[in-house]
N, C-alpha and C positions, 0 to 999 in steps of 0.2 A: 808750512809753519802752523799746522793744526795741533791736535793733541800729540804730546811727545810720548814716544814709545817707552813703556816701562814706568811711566809717571802716573800715579793715582790721581783721582779727582781732588782729593784733599791736598795733595802736594801741588797740584796746579793752582788751586785756590790760594794756598800760602804763597806761591811764587807770584801770583797776581797782586796780592796784598803788599808784598815787599816792593815789587816794581812800582805800584801805585804810590806808596809812601815816598819813594825816591823821586819819581817823576813829578808828582805834585809839589814836593818840597823845592825842587830845582826850577820848575817852570811856572808854578802857580796853577790854580784851578782853571782860570780862563785860558791860560796859555797851553794847557794840556789837552790833547785829543785822545780819544779811546785808543786809536791806532798806536799812539806813542807808548801807552802802557802795555798793550799787547806785544808790541815789538820788544820792549824792555824785558818782558816776561818770557819771550820766545814762543808765544802762542798766536793763534789767529784771532781776529776780531770776534769771530763766531764762538770760539772757545771762551773768550772773556764774557760775552753776553750769556753764555750758558751758566755762568756763575753769578753774574751781577747784571741787573736789569738796566743800569744807567751809570753814567760817570758819577753822578751825585751819590748813588748807592755805594759805589766803590770807594769814594772818598770817606764816607762815614764808616764803612766796614774797616778801612785801613786804620782809622782813629781807634775804633773799638779793639782791634787786634793789638795795637801797640799799647793801649792802656791796660789790657788784660795781662800782657807780658810783663810790664813793669810791676804790677801788683802781685802777680804770681811769684816773681823773683824776690820781692820784699817778704812775702809770707814764707817762702821756702827758706830764706836766710835765717829767719827766727820765728817759727810758728807760734811761740808762746809770748811774743812781744805784746805789751799792753796797747790799747787803742791809742792812748795819748802819745806813747812812744812812736807808734807807727805814723801818726800825723806829724810828729816832730821830725822824723826821718825824711818824710816826703817834703816837709816845709824847708828843711835845711838844704835840700837838693835844688829847690826851685830857682834861686838866683844864679845857679851855675848851669842851668839846663841848656843844652845845645843838641838835644835829641830830635830825631825826625818828627816825633809827635808834636813838638813845639811848633815846628813849621807847618805841620798839617792843621793844627787847631787854628792857627792864624788864617790860613787859606780858607778853611771851612767857615770861620766866622765872617770873613769878608764876603765870601761867595753867598752866604746865607742872607746877607743884606740885599743882594741883587737878584737872587735866583730862588724862586719858591720851591724848585725841585730840590735844592739843598736845604732851604729853611725848614721844611717839614722834618726830614731825617735828623737835622741838627737839633731841633726842639726835643725830639725823642732822645737823642744822645745825651744832651745836657740834662734832661730830666732823669735819665738813668743814673748819671754820675751823681746828681744831687740826691737821689733816693738812696744810692749806695753810701754816700757820706753821712746822710741823716741817720741811716740805720747804724752805722758805726758810732755816731754820737749817742744814740739811744743805748747801745751796748755799754758805752763808757759811762753813761748816766746810771744805768742799773748797777754797774760795778763801783759807783761812787768815785769815779775818776773825774767826771765833769758834773757841774751843778745841774741837778734835775730841773731847775727853774728856767734854764736856757731853752730857747726854741731850736730843736734839731734842724728845722728847715732854714732858719736864719743863719745858723752856724755853717750849714752846708753851703749856703749861698756865699758866705764870707770866704770859705775855702776855695770855692770855684772862682771867685774874683781874683784871689791870690794866684791860683794855678794858671788861669788864662792870661792874667796880666803878666806873669813871668815869661810867657811865650812872646809877648810884645816887647817888654823891657829886658833885653838880653844883656849879658855881661859886657859886650862891646859898646853898648849904649850907656850903661851905668852899672859899675861894679860896686859890690859891698863886701866888706871884710867878713869872712866866714864866721869868726868868733863873735863879732858884734851882732851878726844876723841871728846866730844860734842863741845868744843871750836875750835878744828881743823876743824870739819865739818862746823861750822858756818863761819869760815874764808874762806873755799873753796866755800861755797854757795855765800858768799859776793863777792868773786872774779868772780863768774859766772853771777852776776847781770849786767843789762845794764849799760853802762858808764853814769855818770851824765853829763848832758848838762849844760854848764855855762849859767846862766840866763842873758838875755840881759837887760841892764839898761833902 
C-alpha cells in the first residue's frame, strides 16, 4: 500500500486531503491516527509523511483545500458578482451548512485549544481567512459598496465569528427560516453601506 501505480504526486495529495477531511469529521482529531487516514486514502504511512509532516499539518491543509474549493465554485458561478452580493451568498448558506469543512473547523478549533502543534497552524489559517475577508471589504469600500469608515479588520472578525459559529450551531440544533435569515442579512449589509449624502439643490 505504498504509492499507487499511475497516480501522480498531486493526485495522491488530493486523495489524502479528501480522506483526512472524511476521517477527521467522523472520528475527531484526537480519535484519528495517521494510519487511519493513510488507509482511507489507500497509501502507506510513509507516502502520507512524504506530503504532510504531521497530523496537525494535514488537518489544516484539509481545511484550506475545502475553503478554496467553495470560494472557487462561488467565483466560477458568477465572476462579476459584487463583493456585498458574494458575502450575502455565503451568509445565506451558513445556517444550512452540513459540509465537511464545518466539521473540520470544529475539530481544528477544539484541537487548537489543547495542542500547540495544531494551535500554530490554526493561527496562520484564521489569519489568512481574516486577511482575505478584510481585502474583500477594502475592495467593496473602494467601490462604495461598504462604508469606508468601517474597520476592514473588525468586519472580517465579525464574518469569521459568523462562519465559525455556524459550524457549531448546526440546523439540527437550531433551525432558522431561510427568508427571515436572508432578510436579516440584507438589513445588516444595508447598515454597512456608505451614508447617503444629501443632494445640494
